[in-house]
N, C-alpha and C positions, 0 to 999 in steps of 0.2 A: 614471424611477427606474432602469430597467435600464441606461440610458446612463451615469448617474452611477456605478453600481456597476462598469460596464465600465471607465470612466476610472480609478477608484480601483484596481481590480485591475491594470490595465495599468501605472499609475505605480508601484505597489508591486512588481510583477514586475521592471520595468526598473531601478528604483532599488535594490532588494534584490539583484538579480543583479549589477548594476554594482559595488555596494559589496563584495560577497563576492569578485568577480573582482579588485577593487583590493587587498583584503587578501591574496588568494592570491598575487598577483604581488609585492606589497610585502614580505610576510613570508617567502614561499617555503615556507609550511606547507600541505601538500596537504589537511589535514583540513577546510579551509574548503569544499572541494567536497562533503564529506560533509554539511555543514549544508545546502547548496543542494539536494542530492538528497533528503535527508530531508523537506524542506519542499515540494519540487517534484513528486516522483514520485507521491505519493498523489493529487494532483489533476491529474495529467498529461492524462488523457482528458477530464475535465470542463472543464478550461481550454480545450482544443481545441474542444469542443462549444460552450462559451459564446462564445468568440471568433468562431466561425463563425456563431452565431446573431446576433451583433451586427453583423458585417461582411459576411456572405455571401461571403467571399473565401477561397479555398483558400490564398492567400499567408499570411494570418495564421496558419492552421493549420500551414503548413510552418515558420513562424518558431518556433512553440511546439515542434514536433517536433524541429527541429535545434538548439534551444537547449541540450539536454542534451549533444549531441555537441560543441558549441562549448566548454562549460564543462569537459567531460571532457578535451578536447584541450589546453586551457590547463593543467589539473592535471597531465597527463602531461608537458607541456613543462616545467613547473616542476620536476617530479621529475627530469627528465633534465638540465636546464641549471643547476640550482642545486646540483649535487653535483660537486665538483671531482675526486673519486676514484671516479666511477661505473664507469670501465673497470676499475679494480683491485678493485672490490667483489666479494666472493664470495657468490653466492647459494646457500643451502642448501635443497635440495628435500626436501619430505616427501611422504607418500603422497597427500595431498589435492592437492598441486601436480601430481603425475603423473597423477592421475585427470582433473583439469581440462585439462591439456595433451592428454591422450588424447581428451577430448571435443571440443576445438577441432580436433584433427587429423582426427577422424571427420567433423566438419562440413566441413572443407576437402576431404576426399575426395569427399563428396557434391556439393560445389560444382564441382570440376574434371571429375569423371567423369559421363557421361550416365546418371545413375540417376534413375528416375522421369520423370514427364511435365511437371514444372514447368519453366518457361523459365529460361534462365541468369540473366537480370536479376533475376527474382524470388528465385532461390536466392542471388544475390549480396547482395540486400537482407537476407535472413534471416541470411546469414553475417556481414554487417556488425553486426547486432544481437548475435550470439553473440560477436563480437570485442569489442564494448562490455562485455559481461559479463566477458570475459577481462581487459580493462584495469581494470575495477572491482576484480576480484580481485587483480590485480597491485599496484595502488596500496594496497589495504587490507592486503595481505600484507607490504608493505614500509613500513608506516606505524606509528609509535610514538606512542601517545596518552597524555597525562597523565591523572591521576585527575580533574582538573577538566574536561578535555575529554570524558571518558567520561561523567561525571555530566551534563554539558550535553546530550550526545547522547541519553541516556536520558530526560531531562526533556522534550526536544523531542518525542520519540516519544510520551511520555505526554500531552503537550499536544495533539498531533494526535489521539490516541485519544479524549480528552475532547471535543474540538471535534466529532469525528465523532458522538459520542453525542448531543451537543446538537442537531445537525442531524437525527439519527435521531428524536429526540423531536418536532421540528417536523414532520418528514415523517409520523410516525405520527399526530400530533394532527390534521393537515390531511388525511391520506389521500392526499397527492400526493407523488410522488417528486421529488426535486431534479432528476433527469435529465429529467423531463417539463418542468419549468420552463425548462431550458436547451435544450430541443428536441433531445435526444440521438438520438432515432429518425431525424430528418431529417439530422443530422450523419452518422450511420452509413450512411444510404442514399446521400447525396450524395458523401461523401468516400471511404468504404470499400466502397461498393456492397453493403451488407448491408441487406436488407429488414427493417423493424421487425416483430417478432413478439410474441405474447402479448396478454393482455387490456388491457395498459396502453400499448401502442404503443412498447415499448422492446425487450425480448427476454425469452425465457422464464426467463432467470436472475433476473429481478426479481419472480418469483412462484413459489409452491409448486405442487405438482401439483393441489392443491385450489383454486387461484386466490387464495390469501392473499398479500398484498403482502410482498415482501422488500425491505429498504431498504439502500442502499449509501453514504449520505451523499455526500461529495465524491470517493469512490473510484470506480474504473471500473465496478464492479458489486458486488453483495453478497458475492460470493466473495472478492474482494480485500479488502473490509472485514473479513471473518471471519478471513482469514489474518493480516492486520495486527493484529487484536485479540489473536490468540494471542501474538504477540511482545510487545505492550504489556502483556498480563496477566502474563507471566513477569517483566517488569521491575518492575511494580508489586508483585507478590507478593514478590520478593526484597527490595525496599525496605521492604516491610511487616514482614517477619520479621527484618530486620537493623537497623532503626532502634530506638534505645533510648528514644525519647520517645513517650509515649502520644498526644500531639497529632498527631504525624506518623503514628502507626499509624492513627488515625481518618481522617486525610486519605487515606492510601494504601488503606485499606479502602474508602473511598468511591469512589476511582478504580477499584478492582477491580470494584465493583458496577456502575459505569458501563460498564466494558469488557465485563462479562458481559451487560449490557443490549444493547450493540451486537451481540454474538454472537447474541442472540435476535432482534434486529431483522433481522439478515442471514439467520438461520435456515438455516444450512448444516449438514446432519447430519454430514458428515465433519468439519467444524471443531468441532462440539460434542463428537464422539467424541475428536478430537485434544486438545480442551481438558481433558477428563476425564483422559486419559492424561498430559497435561502437568502437571496438578495433582498427580496421584499421583507422578509422577517427581520433581518439585521437593520435595514433602513427604518423600518417601523419602530423597532425597539429604541433606536437612538434618535428617532424623530427627524430623520433627514428626508423630508418628504419630496423636496425638489430632486435630490439625488435618487430617490426611489423611482420617480417617474422617468428621469433621464436614464437610469439603469434599465428599467423595463423596456423603454424605447430602443436602447442600444442592443439589448439581448435579442429582441424580436427582429430587429434589422439585421443583426449578425446571423441569426438562424435562417432568415429569408435568403440572404446572400449565399450562405453555405449550401442551401438546397439548390440554388441556381448553379453554383459551382459543381455540386455533385451531379446535377443533370447534364452539364456540359461534359464532365468526365465519363458519365455513363454512355452518352451518345458517341464519344470518341472510342470507348471500349467496344461498342457494337460495330462501328464501322471498321475497327481494326481486326477484331477477332471473329466476327460473325460473317459467314459467307452467304450473301443474299443470292 
């Protein structure tokens, strides 16, 4: 069964990537690389772990790792060679541009000067990843998206968030992390030389201080899932308050509840606090004061119920595994 899943995932990845690259080169529209990365990056680590589990080959992991550089290089090439007036184009810099350039310059200084004990090749690898962030920012800064493209990007993000919630439900129902099934601990130990830790053979990130499981779906870890859920909730919330149709409001309210569920499954206290602040900020901006207070009451009630639930599970854990 796992071999069949591996074949399906491999074919989907190859055909999907090839098709998006074809559209990117044919149309000269860089936004296709956004679709690729929105679908690819959430499962970047789990894909590597699953490929290594099935092949036991570091080569397959390297292909997954450098696929993003390959697609990003093509997108940058399309931006450069598909514009006849690129040399005459005037770039207007704002304060965020200057901050980003200062950050890259600071990273370059740490690369060329003997600062710290890290070897030059390791620093070069880190600097390469920072440069990728710079290319991302550059392409996004010079990209113009239509309303249809923006809507599609938002819907893809919401689709990923809902898929993560469905996997969270399966993880919670079975009591088994997806990362356990794809042998994430062995992948980290063999490829990244990181020893598995925690009670579940993954890392301490996958459990609370009391030993309660935290789930990450197909994201790298529960913290990544929590931060992505914050973005998805903001999108769903704005769709909810802006749509004039009651049927759509019910749909987006269901999505918001699913995203909140993922936040609780990930159980990141910082993300829960950020979620409350995000809710207050959005409601304040759009002047939904009644919704603001209702949302705050709902969140605090949910957090209280979740802590009671965690306490019950912790007591059950003690009576089951601790010999008094």
